[in-house]
C-alpha positions in Angstrom: 0.1 0.3 0.0 1.4 3.3 -1.0 0.3 7.0 -0.5 1.8 9.3 -3.2 1.3 13.0 -4.5 -0.3 13.3 -8.2 0.0 16.4 -10.0 -1.5 17.3 -13.3 -2.6 20.4 -15.7 -6.2 20.7 -16.6 -7.3 21.3 -20.5 -7.3 25.1 -19.5 -4.1 25.0 -18.0 -4.9 25.0 -14.3 -2.4 23.1 -12.3 -3.9 20.9 -9.7 -2.6 17.9 -7.3 -4.2 15.3 -5.2 -3.1 12.3 -2.9 -3.6 8.8 -4.3 -3.7 5.7 -2.1 -2.5 2.9 -4.0 -3.6 -0.6 -2.6 -4.4 -4.2 -3.1 -7.7 -5.4 -1.2 -8.2 -8.8 0.3 -9.6 -10.2 -2.9 -6.3 -9.4 -4.6 -7.8 -6.6 -6.7 -5.9 -3.2 -7.0 -7.8 0.0 -5.9 -7.1 3.5 -6.1 -8.7 6.2 -3.9 -7.8 10.1 -4.1 -8.0 12.5 -1.5 -7.4 16.2 -1.5 -5.0 16.3 1.6 -2.3 13.9 2.6 -3.6 13.8 6.3 -7.0 12.1 4.8 -5.0 9.9 2.6 -2.7 8.7 5.5 -5.6 8.0 7.7 -7.4 6.1 5.1 -4.6 4.0 4.4 -3.8 3.2 8.0 -7.4 2.2 8.4 -7.6 0.3 5.2 -4.5 -1.7 6.2 -6.0 -2.9 9.2 -9.5 -3.9 7.6 -7.7 -5.8 4.7 -5.8 -7.7 7.1 -8.9 -8.4 9.1 -10.6 -9.5 5.6 -13.7 -6.9 6.1 -12.4 -4.0 3.8 -15.3 -2.7 1.4 -14.1 -0.4 -1.3 -16.5 2.5 -2.3 -17.1 1.1 -5.5 -18.0 -2.3 -4.3 -20.4 -0.8 -1.5 -24.1 -0.6 -1.4 -26.1 2.5 -0.7 -27.8 2.9 2.3 -31.1 2.7 0.5 -30.1 -0.8 -0.9 -28.9 -1.9 2.4 -32.3 -0.7 4.0 -34.0 -2.8 1.7 -32.1 -6.0 2.7 -32.6 -4.9 6.4 -36.2 -5.2 6.0 -36.0 -8.7 4.3 -33.9 -9.8 7.1 -36.7 -8.5 9.6 -39.4 -10.4 7.5 -37.5 -13.8 7.5 -36.8 -13.5 11.3 -40.6 -13.2 11.8 -40.6 -9.7 13.4 -43.9 -8.4 14.5 -46.0 -6.6 11.8 -46.2 -3.4 13.9 -42.3 -3.7 14.2 -41.6 -3.9 10.5 -44.0 -1.3 9.7 -42.3 1.1 12.1 -39.0 0.0 10.4 -40.4 0.7 7.0 -41.8 4.2 8.0 -38.4 5.1 9.6 -36.6 3.9 6.3 -39.0 5.8 3.8 -39.7 8.8 6.0 -36.6 9.7 7.6 -33.4 7.7 6.6 -33.7 7.7 2.7 -34.6 11.3 2.0 -31.2 12.2 3.6 -28.9 9.2 3.5 -30.5 7.0 0.7 -27.6 7.6 -1.9 -24.8 7.6 0.6 -22.5 4.7 0.2 -22.1 2.4 3.4 -18.4 2.9 3.1 -18.6 6.4 3.3 -20.9 7.0 6.0 -19.1 8.6 9.1 -19.9 9.5 12.4 -19.8 13.5 11.6 -22.5 12.4 8.8 -24.6 10.7 11.2 -24.5 13.5 13.7 -25.5 16.0 11.0 -28.3 13.8 10.1 -29.5 13.9 13.6 -29.5 17.4 13.6 -31.1 17.7 10.2 -34.0 15.5 11.5 -34.3 17.7 14.6 -34.3 21.0 12.4 -36.8 19.4 10.1 -34.7 20.0 6.9 -36.7 19.1 3.9 -36.1 19.3 0.0 -36.2 22.8 -1.3 -39.7 24.5 -1.4 -41.1 21.9 1.2 -42.3 23.1 4.6 -39.9 22.2 7.4 -40.9 19.0 9.3 -39.0 18.9 12.7 -39.0 15.5 14.5 -39.2 15.3 18.3 -36.3 14.1 20.4 -38.1 10.7 20.7 -38.4 10.2 17.1 -34.8 11.2 16.4 -33.8 8.6 18.9 -36.0 5.8 17.3 -34.8 6.6 14.0 -30.8 6.6 15.0 -31.7 3.1 16.6 -33.2 1.7 13.0 -30.2 3.1 11.4 -27.9 1.3 13.6 -30.0 -1.8 13.2 -29.6 -1.3 9.4 -25.9 -1.1 9.6 -25.5 -4.2 12.0 -27.3 -6.0 9.3 -25.1 -4.8 6.6 -22.1 -5.5 8.8 -23.2 -9.0 9.2 -23.5 -9.4 5.3 -20.0 -8.1 4.8 -21.3 -5.0 3.0 -19.6 -2.7 5.7 -16.8 -3.0 7.9 -18.3 -1.0 11.0 -21.4 0.3 12.4 -20.6 4.1 12.7 -23.8 4.8 14.8 -22.7 2.4 17.5 -19.1 3.7 17.5 -20.6 7.3 17.8 -22.9 6.1 20.9 -20.0 4.5 22.6 -17.9 7.8 22.0 -20.8 9.7 23.7 -21.0 9.9 27.6 -24.1 7.9 27.4 -25.0 8.1 31.3 -24.8 12.1 31.1 -27.1 11.9 28.0 -29.8 9.6 29.7 -29.6 12.1 32.9 -30.2 15.2 30.5 -33.1 13.5 28.8 -34.6 12.6 32.1 -34.2 16.0 33.1 -35.7 17.5 30.1 -38.7 15.0 30.2 -39.2 15.3 33.9 -40.6 12.8 36.5 -43.8 11.5 36.3 -46.2 13.7 38.4 -49.3 12.7 40.4 -52.2 14.8 39.0 -50.5 15.5 35.9 -49.2 11.9 34.6 -50.6 9.8 37.2 -54.3 10.2 38.4 -54.9 10.9 41.9 -56.7 8.8 44.5 -59.7 11.3 44.2 -59.8 11.2 40.3 -59.6 7.2 40.5 -62.4 7.2 43.0 -64.3 9.3 40.6 -63.5 7.2 37.5 -64.5 4.1 39.4 -67.7 5.7 40.5 -68.5 6.8 36.9 -67.6 3.6 35.3 -70.5 1.6 34.0 -71.7 -0.9 31.3 -69.0 -2.8 29.3 -66.3 -0.3 29.9 -66.3 -0.7 33.9 -64.6 -4.3 34.1 -62.0 -3.3 31.6 -61.1 -0.1 33.2 -61.0 -1.6 36.8 -59.0 -4.3 35.5 -56.5 -1.7 34.1 -56.7 0.3 37.5 -56.0 -2.8 39.6 -53.7 -4.8 37.6 -51.6 -2.1 35.7 -51.8 -4.5 32.5 -50.6 -2.7 29.2 -53.2 -1.8 26.7 -52.2 -4.5 24.4 -52.4 -7.3 27.2 -56.0 -6.1 28.2 -56.9 -6.5 24.7 -55.4 -10.0 24.4 -56.6 -11.3 27.9 -58.3 -14.6 27.7 -60.7 -16.0 30.3 -58.4 -19.0 30.4 -55.9 -16.8 31.8 -58.2 -15.7 34.7 -58.5 -17.9 37.8 -61.4 -16.5 39.7 -60.9 -19.3 42.3 -57.3 -18.5 43.0 -58.0 -14.8 42.5 -55.3 -13.9 40.0 -54.9 -13.4 36.4 -51.9 -14.7 34.1 -50.4 -12.5 31.4 -49.5 -15.0 28.5 -50.2 -13.0 25.4 -51.1 -9.4 24.1 -52.9 -8.1 20.8 -50.9 -5.7 18.7 -52.4 -2.8 16.7 -53.0 -5.0 13.8 -55.3 -7.3 16.3 -52.6 -10.0 16.1 -52.0 -12.3 19.1 -48.3 -12.6 20.3 -46.1 -13.0 23.1 -45.9 -10.4 25.7 -43.2 -7.8 25.2 -40.5 -9.5 26.8 -40.2 -12.6 28.8 -40.9 -10.8 32.3 -44.2 -9.7 30.6 -45.4 -13.2 31.2 -46.5 -12.9 34.8 -49.1 -13.3 37.4 -51.2 -10.5 39.2 -53.3 -10.9 42.1 -57.1 -9.4 41.9 -58.7 -7.4 44.4 -62.1 -7.8 45.7 -63.9 -5.2 43.7 -62.2 -6.3 40.6 -62.8 -10.2 41.4 -66.5 -9.6 41.9 -66.8 -7.4 38.9 -65.2 -10.1 36.6 -67.4 -12.7 38.0 -70.3 -10.8 36.9 -69.0 -9.7 33.5 -68.1 -13.5 32.6 -71.8 -14.1 32.9 -72.8 -11.1 30.4 -69.7 -10.5 28.3 -70.0 -11.1 24.6 -69.0 -14.6 23.3 -65.5 -14.7 21.6 -64.2 -17.4 19.4 -60.7 -16.5 21.0 -62.1 -16.4 24.5 -61.3 -12.8 25.0 -62.4 -11.2 28.3 -62.9 -7.7 26.7 -63.8 -8.6 23.2 -66.2 -6.5 20.9 -69.9 -7.2 20.5 -68.9 -9.3 17.7 -66.4 -11.3 19.6 -63.4 -9.7 18.0 -60.3 -7.8 19.2 -61.3 -4.5 20.8 -59.3 -1.6 19.2 -57.3 0.7 21.5 -58.8 3.9 20.2 -62.1 2.7 20.6 -61.4 1.9 24.3 -60.2 5.4 24.8 -62.6 7.3 22.7 -65.6 5.4 23.6 -64.7 4.4 27.1 -62.0 6.0 29.1 -62.7 9.7 27.8 -66.4 9.8 28.3 -66.2 8.2 31.8 -63.5 10.7 32.7 -65.6 13.6 31.8 -68.6 12.0 33.6 -66.6 11.9 36.4 -65.3 15.6 36.3 -61.6 14.4 35.6 -61.3 16.9 32.8 -58.8 19.6 32.0 -59.1 23.4 31.7 -61.2 22.9 28.5 -63.4 20.3 29.8 -61.8 17.5 28.0 -60.8 14.2 29.4 -57.6 14.9 31.4 -55.8 11.5 30.8 -55.7 10.4 27.1 -54.6 6.9 27.1 -54.7 3.7 29.2 -51.1 3.9 30.4 -52.0 6.5 32.9 -54.1 3.9 34.8 -51.0 1.8 34.8 -49.0 4.6 36.2 -51.6 4.8 38.9 -51.4 1.1 39.7 -47.7 1.4 39.9 -47.8 4.2 42.4 -50.5 2.5 44.3 -48.3 -0.7 44.7 -45.2 1.5 45.6 -46.2 4.3 48.1 -49.3 4.5 50.4 -48.7 8.2 50.9 -49.1 8.8 47.1 -52.1 6.6 46.2 -53.4 5.0 49.5 -52.3 1.7 48.5 -49.5 -0.7 49.1 -45.9 -0.6 49.9 -44.4 -3.2 48.1 -40.5 -4.0 47.5 -39.2 -2.6 44.2 -38.6 -6.3 43.0 -42.3 -7.1 43.4 -43.3 -4.0 41.7 -40.9 -4.8 38.7 -42.6 -8.4 38.6 -46.2 -6.9 38.7 -45.7 -4.5 36.0 -43.8 -7.1 33.8 -40.7 -4.9 33.4 -37.7 -6.7 31.9 -35.3 -5.1 34.4 -35.5 -3.5 37.8 -33.7 -0.8 36.3 -36.6 0.2 34.1 -38.9 0.3 37.3 -36.4 2.6 39.2 -36.1 4.7 36.2 -39.6 5.4 36.0 -40.9 5.0 39.3 -38.1 5.4 41.6 -38.9 8.8 42.8 -42.2 7.4 44.4 -40.6 5.0 46.8 -40.9 5.9 50.4 -38.0 7.4 51.8 -36.9 7.2 55.5 -36.2 10.2 57.7 -32.5 10.8 56.9 -32.0 13.1 59.7 -33.2 10.9 62.4 -30.8 8.1 60.9 -28.0 10.5 60.7 -28.4 11.5 64.3 -28.5 7.8 65.3 -25.5 7.0 63.5 -23.7 10.1 64.9 -24.5 9.3 68.5 -23.3 5.6 68.1 -20.1 6.7 66.6 -19.4 9.4 69.3 -20.7 7.7 72.2 
């Protein structure tokens, strides 16, 4: 491998010069790559030399574009049997966010600075000339970055690129500080803002009636995710043992599948009011070929939007749980899951239990206790530090 200077004169008499890296790749084929500066040429030569020895070097001329790699990435997901909702999200990320900015870029030419500029462009909402800006949220930029990293990992496994620059970029960042900054910006969940208060839950329980009452009480007193409620079967509800078992969920395409993670398969005890409500509901609920607890009138999977628009929202309004404009204060079932978590954690917050963090994690079906503490850690009761310090000081100095 050599780095040499090349000088020439154009047809108009202009003298020009460049630096050329002349090398043979791992397949024994001679390659030439030109740079305007020697520093860049030397850097490429050093990197290429290491990659060739490892057998992972991909010349630009043989490299695929990110758009081409994206199509292969989607094929990999289809062959792996990923859920329809996940594949649809990947396709949207590729079509709406990645391809417009990076689609024509060669995999071998993608660099960390280019990825950083890509993230900034998404945040600014840069669009083709003449189109209105479309800024992406911080959460969306993060999701697209994860998809781009997954795309590059697939390309790396196929031998189309030697490294995943998104992963390298993430390693270079101070990830702990980044997470802390995101949490500070997002803020902690607040009772009365993100989590319904005890009074609001009492009002909702009092106003809930008809087919929505058993569903909302199950959400309040078990903390099941919306998809788990929609996929719950009578076969998984043991009224004699006063518990239910989470074994499946229904995605937004109404397809049944396993819970989000292995920890999602769990057992949750039933409270007396919920137990009695479900016993009565079992006698009057619509029949379902799938044995669903909360099906539509025709026995099909109930849609999430229908539950919120026709069930939760009207009941909130009837209960007086509204915002300044008289609309339903809480716009999704996840608020009820948040309440259940707070009810399990701190009697002072929700008038409920005081379970250990590990038990709360198991009840919620979180994959790790870190997730539980990141979301709800600030709700756990804290001892009187001043009294503990005074006792420790007395014991030390006595």
